[in-house]
C-alpha positions as CSV (number, residue, x, y, z in Angstrom):
1,M,28.3,65.5,-41.8
2,T,31.6,63.7,-41.4
3,V,32.1,62.2,-37.9
4,T,35.5,61.2,-36.7
5,M,36.0,59.3,-33.5
6,L,39.3,60.2,-31.7
7,S,40.9,58.2,-28.9
8,D,42.2,60.2,-26.0
9,G,43.6,57.0,-24.4
10,Y,42.1,54.9,-21.7
11,L,41.5,54.6,-18.1
12,D,42.4,51.6,-15.9
13,V,40.0,51.3,-13.0
14,S,38.6,48.4,-11.0
15,F,35.4,46.3,-11.3
16,E,34.9,47.3,-7.7
17,L,33.5,50.6,-9.0
18,L,30.5,48.7,-10.4
19,D,27.5,48.1,-8.2
20,G,25.3,45.1,-8.9
21,I,27.9,42.6,-10.3
22,D,31.1,41.1,-8.9
23,A,34.5,41.0,-10.6
24,A,34.1,37.3,-11.7
25,R,30.9,37.9,-13.4
26,A,32.1,41.1,-15.0
27,E,35.1,39.2,-16.4
28,A,33.0,36.2,-17.6
29,L,30.6,38.7,-19.6
30,L,33.6,40.3,-21.3
31,E,35.1,37.0,-22.2
32,Q,31.7,35.8,-23.7
33,R,31.9,38.7,-26.0
34,G,35.5,38.2,-27.0
35,A,36.8,41.1,-25.1
36,P,39.8,41.2,-22.8
37,P,38.5,40.6,-19.2
38,L,40.2,43.9,-17.9
39,P,38.6,46.9,-16.1
40,R,39.9,49.2,-18.8
41,M,37.7,52.0,-20.3
42,N,38.6,53.8,-23.5
43,I,38.2,57.5,-23.6
44,N,36.7,58.8,-26.8
45,A,35.9,62.2,-28.2
46,Y,34.3,63.1,-31.6
47,V,34.8,65.7,-34.2
48,V,31.7,66.6,-36.5
49,Q,32.5,68.5,-39.6
50,T,29.6,70.1,-41.5
51,A,29.7,72.8,-44.2
52,D,29.5,75.5,-41.6
53,R,31.1,74.1,-38.4
54,T,33.9,72.0,-37.0
55,I,32.4,70.6,-33.8
56,L,34.3,68.8,-30.9
57,I,32.0,66.6,-28.7
58,D,33.8,66.2,-25.4
59,S,37.6,66.5,-25.0
60,G,38.9,63.5,-23.2
61,A,40.7,63.7,-19.8
62,G,43.6,65.8,-21.0
63,G,46.2,63.8,-19.0
64,I,44.6,64.7,-15.7
65,N,45.8,62.1,-13.1
66,G,47.6,60.3,-15.9
67,W,44.2,59.6,-17.6
68,G,44.2,59.9,-21.4
69,G,45.9,63.0,-22.8
70,R,46.3,61.9,-26.4
71,L,43.5,64.1,-28.0
72,Q,45.9,66.5,-29.6
73,V,48.0,63.7,-31.1
74,A,44.8,62.1,-32.4
75,L,43.6,65.4,-34.0
76,A,47.0,65.8,-35.7
77,A,46.7,62.2,-37.0
78,A,43.2,62.8,-38.4
79,G,44.4,66.0,-40.1
80,I,42.2,68.3,-38.0
81,D,43.6,71.6,-36.9
82,P,42.6,72.4,-33.3
83,L,42.2,76.1,-34.5
84,E,39.6,75.0,-36.9
85,I,37.2,73.8,-34.1
86,D,34.7,76.5,-33.5
87,T,32.0,74.7,-31.5
88,I,32.0,72.4,-28.6
89,L,29.3,70.1,-27.3
90,L,29.6,68.6,-23.9
91,T,27.8,65.3,-22.8
92,H,28.7,66.2,-19.3
93,A,31.5,67.7,-17.1
94,H,33.3,64.7,-15.6
95,P,37.1,65.0,-15.9
96,D,37.5,62.4,-18.6
97,H,35.2,64.5,-20.8
98,I,36.1,68.0,-20.0
99,G,39.8,67.7,-18.9
100,G,41.1,68.3,-22.5
101,L,39.3,71.6,-22.8
102,A,41.7,73.9,-20.8
103,G,45.1,74.3,-19.3
104,P,45.9,75.7,-15.9
105,L,44.4,79.1,-14.9
106,Q,41.4,78.8,-17.0
107,T,43.4,78.8,-20.3
108,P,41.3,77.6,-23.3
109,I,43.0,75.1,-25.4
110,F,40.7,75.5,-28.4
111,R,41.2,79.2,-28.9
112,N,38.8,79.8,-31.8
113,V,35.7,78.3,-30.2
114,Q,32.8,80.6,-30.5
115,H,30.1,78.4,-28.7
116,L,30.4,75.7,-26.0
117,F,27.0,74.0,-25.6
118,V,26.2,72.5,-22.1
119,H,22.9,71.5,-20.6
120,E,21.8,74.1,-18.0
121,K,21.4,71.5,-15.3
122,E,24.9,70.4,-15.8
123,L,26.3,73.8,-15.6
124,A,24.3,74.7,-12.5
125,F,25.4,71.5,-10.8
126,W,29.2,72.1,-11.2
127,R,28.9,75.8,-10.3
128,D,26.8,75.1,-7.1
129,D,29.0,76.3,-4.2
130,A,26.8,74.4,-1.6
131,I,27.2,71.1,-3.5
132,Y,31.0,71.7,-3.9
133,S,31.4,72.4,-0.1
134,N,29.5,69.2,0.8
135,A,31.2,67.0,-1.7
136,P,33.5,64.2,-0.5
137,D,37.2,65.1,-0.5
138,G,37.9,62.6,-3.3
139,F,35.2,64.1,-5.5
140,R,35.9,67.8,-4.9
141,P,38.8,67.8,-7.4
142,F,36.2,67.0,-10.1
143,F,34.6,70.3,-9.5
144,D,37.9,72.1,-9.8
145,V,38.6,70.5,-13.1
146,A,35.0,71.3,-14.4
147,R,35.0,74.9,-13.2
148,N,38.5,75.5,-14.7
149,A,37.3,74.3,-18.1
150,L,33.9,76.0,-18.0
151,N,35.4,79.3,-16.9
152,A,38.0,79.2,-19.6
153,Y,35.2,79.6,-22.2
154,G,33.1,82.0,-20.0
155,E,31.2,84.2,-22.5
156,K,31.2,81.4,-25.1
157,L,29.1,79.1,-22.9
158,V,25.6,78.4,-24.3
159,P,23.4,76.7,-21.7
160,F,20.5,74.8,-23.4
161,R,17.4,73.0,-22.4
162,Q,15.8,72.5,-25.8
163,E,16.2,69.4,-28.1
164,S,17.4,71.1,-31.3
165,I,20.6,73.2,-30.9
166,L,22.2,73.1,-34.3
167,P,21.1,72.1,-37.9
168,G,21.1,68.3,-38.0
169,I,21.9,68.0,-34.3
170,Q,19.4,67.3,-31.5
171,T,20.1,66.9,-27.8
172,V,18.8,63.8,-26.0
173,P,18.4,64.2,-22.3
174,L,19.9,61.3,-20.5
175,F,20.0,62.5,-17.0
176,G,21.1,60.3,-14.1
177,H,24.8,59.7,-14.7
178,T,25.1,63.5,-14.0
179,P,22.2,65.9,-13.6
180,G,22.5,67.2,-17.1
181,H,24.1,64.2,-18.9
182,T,23.1,64.6,-22.6
183,G,23.4,62.6,-25.8
184,Y,23.5,64.1,-29.4
185,L,21.6,62.7,-32.3
186,L,23.2,63.5,-35.6
187,G,21.4,63.2,-38.9
188,N,17.8,63.5,-39.8
189,G,16.6,61.7,-36.6
190,S,14.0,59.7,-38.6
191,G,14.9,56.4,-36.7
192,N,16.7,55.1,-39.7
193,G,19.9,53.6,-38.5
194,S,21.8,54.4,-41.7
195,D,20.9,58.0,-41.6
196,S,21.4,58.8,-37.9
197,L,24.0,58.4,-35.2
198,L,23.4,58.8,-31.5
199,I,26.5,59.7,-29.4
200,W,25.2,58.7,-26.0
201,G,28.0,59.8,-23.7
202,D,28.2,57.5,-20.7
203,I,25.1,55.5,-20.9
204,V,27.5,52.6,-20.4
205,H,31.1,52.6,-19.2
206,F,31.6,48.8,-19.9
207,P,29.3,48.2,-22.8
208,H,29.2,44.5,-22.9
209,I,28.6,44.4,-19.1
210,Q,26.0,47.0,-18.8
211,M,24.0,45.9,-21.7
212,A,23.9,42.3,-20.5
213,Q,22.9,43.7,-17.1
214,P,21.5,47.2,-17.4
215,A,20.9,47.5,-13.7
216,V,24.6,47.6,-13.1
217,T,25.8,51.1,-12.1
218,I,29.1,52.7,-11.5
219,A,30.4,54.8,-8.7
220,F,30.5,58.0,-10.8
221,D,26.7,58.0,-11.3
222,S,25.2,60.9,-9.4
223,D,21.8,59.2,-9.3
224,P,22.4,55.5,-9.9
225,A,18.7,54.5,-9.9
226,Q,17.9,57.1,-12.5
227,A,20.9,56.2,-14.6
228,A,19.9,52.5,-14.6
229,R,16.4,53.4,-15.5
230,I,17.4,55.7,-18.3
231,R,19.8,53.1,-19.6
232,G,17.1,50.5,-19.7
233,Q,14.8,52.8,-21.6
234,L,17.3,53.9,-24.1
235,L,18.5,50.4,-24.8
236,D,15.0,49.3,-25.5
237,R,14.4,52.4,-27.9
238,M,17.7,51.7,-29.7
239,A,16.9,48.0,-30.2
240,T,13.5,49.0,-31.6
241,D,14.6,51.9,-33.7
242,K,17.8,50.3,-34.9
243,L,19.8,53.5,-34.6
244,T,23.6,53.5,-35.0
245,I,25.2,54.3,-31.6
246,T,28.5,55.2,-30.2
247,G,29.8,56.3,-26.8
248,M,32.7,57.8,-25.1
249,H,33.7,54.4,-23.7
250,F,33.2,52.3,-26.8
251,N,36.1,50.2,-28.2
252,S,37.2,50.3,-31.8
253,P,35.6,50.1,-34.4
254,T,33.5,52.6,-32.3
255,T,30.0,52.2,-33.7
256,G,27.5,49.6,-33.3
257,S,23.8,48.7,-32.8
258,V,21.8,47.3,-29.9
259,Q,20.1,43.9,-30.2
260,R,17.7,42.3,-27.7
261,D,19.0,39.1,-26.0
262,G,16.1,37.8,-23.9
263,G,15.6,40.3,-21.1
264,A,18.9,41.9,-21.8
265,Y,20.8,43.4,-24.7
266,V,23.8,42.9,-26.8
267,L,26.1,45.5,-28.4
268,N,27.1,44.4,-32.0
269,Y,30.0,46.5,-33.1
270,D,30.0,47.5,-36.7
271,L,32.8,46.1,-38.9
272,W,33.5,49.6,-40.2
273,S,32.8,53.2,-39.0
274,P,30.3,55.1,-41.1
275,V,30.5,58.6,-42.5
276,I,27.2,60.5,-42.1
């Protein structure tokens, strides 16, 4: 597999979205790791090329609300023809992950996609009319974006619940951020960091902050307590198994590893991005 990280741009937010930490502490943690003390989240997507498939994992925000929107430019820069993409894997259906999949009126942007994989719990959540009706006014547009994108690929949708969906790709349930939030383990899955890569979606939005303090949650979490619990469990596993990891809100050079730091964790970015 060849894995290419593509930047859709970034999203400027506020540290006030975080629960369990104040802005001064958040800025201090970023500065300790040599990162700019800004509430800016990168928006990443990934293309996985195998002998049989060209797979897109998430799609960025597509310019919705001025967020991201650079995926098509990034694809061109990487020499990847959007018409070659035949498979899509979704970690979850928040706008900054699904916004780049479709234009208005349920128009698919990736016209040659044959299969779009999404966890069945995720699909059920965004299509639930009762949840939509009771959602806060500010959150209801998220449903509109998700429904527009999912409906654009209607008969191509493949709801899953099992772990192995494609050769060399296993799903990793990471529920909490959203009901069907899912990571994807690429490679042989043996636990050898050089042979596997975990794309873990939104386990962290601010990696250095939420690894130093895994209990810190973000306003976008549908179940904050579960999201924090899953984050702690996964960080412990990654530190033990020494897997290479990456996520939709990582900075360049995009991959890294988790190291224990007392009762917390540290993200050590790789000095290069591996090809698997």
